FIZA-17188 format. One line per 3 residues: number of its first residue (from 1); their letters; for each residue x, y, z of C-alpha. Coordinates in steps of 0.25 Angstrom, whole numbers, m for minus. Each point is the difference from the previous one (the first is absolute). Example, Ala and Ser with C-alpha at 12.3 -4.5 7.8 and 13.67 -1.06 7.14 Angstrom:
BEGIN
1 = AS = 49/m18/31  6/14/m2
***
This chain:
BEGIN
1 = LAS = 384/475/458  15/m2/1  m2/m14/m5
4 = CGF = m7/4/m12  13/9/m4  m5/13/5
7 = VRR = 8/9/9  m2/m3/15  m8/13/6
10 = VPT = 9/5/12  m2/12/9  4/13/m6
13 = AQA = 13/1/8  6/m13/m6  4/m1/m15
16 = VVP = m8/m9/m9  7/m12/m3  m3/m7/m13
19 = RQP = m2/m16/0  12/m7/m7  m5/m3/m14
22 = QLR = 0/m14/m6  7/m3/m13  m9/m1/m11
25 = SLA = 0/m1/m15  m4/14/m6  m7/m7/m12
28 = TGR = m8/m10/9  0/6/13  3/m14/6
31 = SPA = 12/m3/8  9/m12/m2  m6/m6/12
34 = DHL = m14/0/m7  6/m6/m12  6/m11/8
37 = SDK = m14/m3/7  m6/0/m13  9/m11/m5
40 = LAN = m1/m8/13  m15/0/m1  0/m5/m14
43 = ANL = 11/m10/2  m8/m5/12  m13/m1/m8
46 = LLS = 6/m9/m10  6/m9/10  m12/m2/7
49 = DLM = m6/m3/m13  11/m11/m3  m1/m5/14
52 = DDD = m15/m4/m3  4/m9/m12  1/m14/4
55 = DRS = 7/m6/m12  15/4/3  4/m6/m12
58 = SDD = m10/7/m11  5/8/m11  m9/11/6
61 = FMA = 6/m1/13  15/1/m5  m4/12/m9
64 = DLE = m7/7/13  13/m3/7  8/7/m9
67 = EVR = m9/12/1  2/m1/15  15/0/m2
70 = AAY = m2/12/m9  m8/8/11  10/m4/10
73 = TAV = 12/5/m8  m9/14/m1  m2/0/14
76 = CGA = 15/m1/2  2/11/m9  m10/9/5
79 = YDT = 7/m3/15  13/3/m5  m5/13/m8
82 = AIA = m7/4/13  12/m2/10  9/8/m10
85 = ALP = m9/12/0  m1/2/15  9/5/10
88 = EKG = 5/m9/11  m12/3/9  m10/m3/m11
91 = QVS = 8/m13/m3  m3/m5/13  m15/3/1
94 = LRK = m1/m7/m15  8/m12/5  m9/0/13
97 = NFD = m13/0/m9  4/m9/m11  12/m10/3
100 = LAV = m10/m10/6  m9/0/m12  11/m1/m9
103 = VGL = 6/m11/6  m13/m7/2  m3/1/m15
106 = RDK = 13/m6/m3  m1/m12/10  m15/m3/m6
109 = LVS = 6/0/m14  12/m8/4  m10/m10/6
112 = LEE = m9/m2/m12  13/m1/m9  4/m12/9
115 = EAG = m15/m6/m1  1/1/m15  13/m6/m1
118 = V = 7/12/m6
***
């Protein structure tokens, strides 16, 4: 139950230590990392759709490319917000969990831009 945010049960001779709470928005109940995860999932979905487009010079491709750029910018903003909201230990964990995904998204976007000659 400790992993669900409940207090750990220990023998009565010891004190009960509550689990360290995660920073969460009071309005939504979601952490900055949750928001980042959502933005990243959306950007990857857009990127996946764009990669399926064979005509790299079409107007539709260029419009979709702009949409992926905007999604990547949103991911970067959510990443920065999440880092700023966390203590150092939380920042290390966030970087461990998200750095590779953010860099991978950026690299795929750059690759598609190069293919399109942008």
